[in-house]
N, C-alpha and C positions, 0 to 999 in steps of 0.2 A: 581498544586493544593496547596492551602494554608492550614495551620494547622487547621483552623476552619472547613473547609470542610472535611478534613481528619477525624477529631473527630466526625463530624456528621455522616459520612459513617460508622465509627466504632460503634457508638452508635446504628445505625439502622441495624448493622450486614450485611451491603451490601459489603461483602468482594470481590466479583467479580468485582463490579464497582470500588472499591478502587484499586484493583490490575491492572485493565485494563483501568483506566481513560485516561491516556495519549494516549494509543493505540486507544481507541475509538474516542477521539477528532481528532487525526491525520487521522484516517480513514474517519471521517465525513468531514474534510477539503479537503481531496483528492477527495472524491466523491461529494463534494458540497451538502451535505445532507440538507434537510429542517429541521426546528425545530422538526416537527412531526416525520420525519424519524429518526432523531437522538435519540429522546426519545424512539421510538419503538425499535431501535437497543440496547439501554441501558437496557431497561426493559427485552427484550428477552435474552440478554446475562446473566443477573442476574438470570432470571428464569431457564435457562439451568444449571447454576452452582448450584443453590439451589436444583433443582430437582435431579441432580446427587448426591449431598451430602446426600439427603434424601434417595435415593435408596441404597447407600452404607451403610447407617445407618440401614435401615431395614434389609439388609443382615446380618449385624453384630449382630443385636439384635435377629435374628432368631435362633441363637445357633446351626447353621449347622456345623457338624464336618468336612465335606468336600464339596466343591462346584462343584458337578457333573452337568455339563450343558447337556441338552438333545442332543445338536448338537454333543457331543463327545461320546455318548453312542455307544458301539461296536455292532451295530445291525448285522453286517456281521458275527459275531461270535456267534450269537444267532438266528439261522435260524428258529427255531420253535416259536419264538415270532412274533406276528402279527404287523410288523413294521408300515404298513399303518394305522392300527387302532390306534396305539399309537400316531403317528404323527398327524392324523386327529383330535383326541381328544385334543392334545396339541395346535394345530393351532386354533381350533374353540374357545377354552378358555371357553366353556360353563360350565365346571366343577366349574368355579368360578362364572360366571354370573347367573347360574341357581342353585347354591348351591348344586352341586352333589358331592358325595364322590367318591374316587377311591381306590380300594383294589387290592393289588398285593399279590398273593399266590405262594409260591415256595420254593425250597430248598435254604439253605444258600449259598451265593456267586453267585447266578444266575443273579443278577442285580436289584433286587427289590428296594433297597434303592437308588441306583443311579438314577433310573427312577423317583421315588417319589421325590427325591431332585430336579431333573430337573423341575418338575411341580411346586414345591414350589418356586423355584427361579423365574420362570416366573411370578407367582402371586406377589412376592415381587417387581420385576422390574416394574410391572404395577401399583404399588401404594398400594397394599394390605398388611396388617400386617399378619405375619406368624411366626410359631415357629416349631422347630424340637425337639422331645423328644423321647427317647427309652421308650417302654411300661413299662419296669422294673422300670425306674426312675419315670415315671408318677404315677404308683400305689403305689410306696414307698412314694412319696410326699403326695398322697391322704391319705395313712395310717397314716402318721405323723400328718396330719391336724386334725385327730380325737382326738389325745391326747391333743392338745391345742385349740380344738373347733374352728378351722379356716377353716372347710370344705367349708363354704359358700364363703369365699374369694378366696380359691384355685379354686373351681369350676367356680367362676365368671371369674377368670383370664384366664383359659384355654377355657372357653366358648366364650370369647370375640375375640379370634384370628379369622381373616377372613379365614385363611388356617392353619390347624394344622396337622403336620405330626407325626403320632405315629408309631414308628419303631419297628419291630420284636415282634409283639404281639404273645405271646405263650412261651417266654423264661423265664418266671418268675412264681414261685409258688405264688398264690394269696389267701388271706383270704376272707371270705364272705363279710366283710365290704368293702374291696377294690373292689370287683366285683360290689357291689351295687353302690358305688360312681362312678366307671367307667361307669356303665350303665346310671347313672344320668347325667354325663357329655355328653355322646353321645345323650341322650334325649334332652338336652339343645341345642345342635348343630344341631339337626334334622331339615332339610329343611331350616335352617337359615344361616348355615356356611358350609364351605367345610372341610372335614377331609380326609386326605390321610393315608391309613393303609397298612403296610406290615406285612406278617405273614409267618412263615415256616410251618404252619399247614393249612390243608384244612378246610373248614367250618364245616364238619362233626366231626372234632376233637376238635373244640373249647369248646364244653361242657366238655371235659375231663380235661381241665385246669381251666376253669372258675367255674366248679363244682356247677353250678346252672342251671338246665335244663330250668326252666321257663324264667329267665333273658336272657340266651343264645338264646333261641328261639325268644324272643322279639327283642333282638339286631340284630339277623340275618334277621328278618323280615324287620326291618327298613333299614338295610344295603343293602339288595338285592333290596329293592324298590327304593332307591335313589342313588345307586352306580353303577359305571362302574367297572367290575371285570376282572382282567387279571390273568388267571390261568397259572402259569409258571412251573407247576410240571414236565413237560417234557423238560424244558430248562436245558441246562447243566450249571455247575458251571464255573465262569470266573476267579476264584481265581488263578489257576495255572499260569496265565500270569504274576503274580507278580514276579515269579522266573526269568522272562526274563527282569525285570526292568520296566514293564509297569504298569500303574495304571488301576484298574478295579473297578467298583462300586459293592457294596455288594448285 
């Protein structure tokens, strides 16, 4: 490859073709490829490379603290969880295609975050934009936005994600303005985007920390209408396994 062609490929950011040029030509010569087949081979190789780079970038930008894959979830150690229902929902993928939410309720350490992360990772790997944020961080950012009058921009940012994972709803004291902004965000995502929620509280306890009966009722109405709910209150904690040197989802 001459320097002029190298520069052209760099300008076009065709890094895969640049790196595999000689290999592709040699493969074409060995296989006696037609011009059409050679071009198809080149384009497909570049597409695979660019797709993989984009997938990894989506994962990086999702702000996930840990990459818990659904295939590694310890279902055997959580016998009271409906494994078939979880995997059926995961496989069908209609939580994304139909803009349905998923809510996991249960004690700390029973695997809620690990499961939610697995579903978010699948969405990212299939080309959707997603983000992970703890509930406490989300409401804190919403509260700060009031001070500098950036509520609209912050709400627009979180409303735009195809799949938003809000982790551990219920672990933060919230002010009325935060509750109002959180409800506004959920309303913007209602039936248009997918939201994954985990909470250590059952639905009947949400009013105690949101401190707004009317908004809590409206939020629960929308969630129960458009969400798959996994009640893991009877599931045991998985945290003790960490003492044995094993990783376990939260």
